[in-house]
C-alpha positions, 0 to 999 in steps of 0.5 A: 293895823292894815297891810301897807305894801309900802311897809315891806322891802323885797331884797335878792340874796345869793345862796350857795349850796356845795356837794352834800352840803345839807350835813354841814347846814347848807344852802347858806346865804352868801354875803355880798362881800365874799370874794374867796368862796371856798375860804368862806365855805370852810369858815361856815362849816364846809370841811375842807377834806370834801373841798380837797376829794373833790379836787378839780370836780368841786362845784357849787349850785349857786341862785338868787332868792328873793326874801321879804323883810318888813320895815315895821317893828315887831311886837309880841302879842303878849307881855313876858312876865317872869315867874315868881319863885316859890 
């Protein structure tokens, strides 16, 4: 099947990365509907103790990334077959 640029969508997502975020699985995509970043961070695995320790010095890096998603269904190049039990 030939490549067709109309089969792909480009979207921008907001990323968030708190201090030492790599320890807790960050950076992560920050959903558009989030209104309280600190609450969301804690709900998504960032320790409240880190936020409290830094106090007014707490900050997060934010940036946008462009992601490409396909509109085409993803198909495996092979069939998955359950092995027979002996």
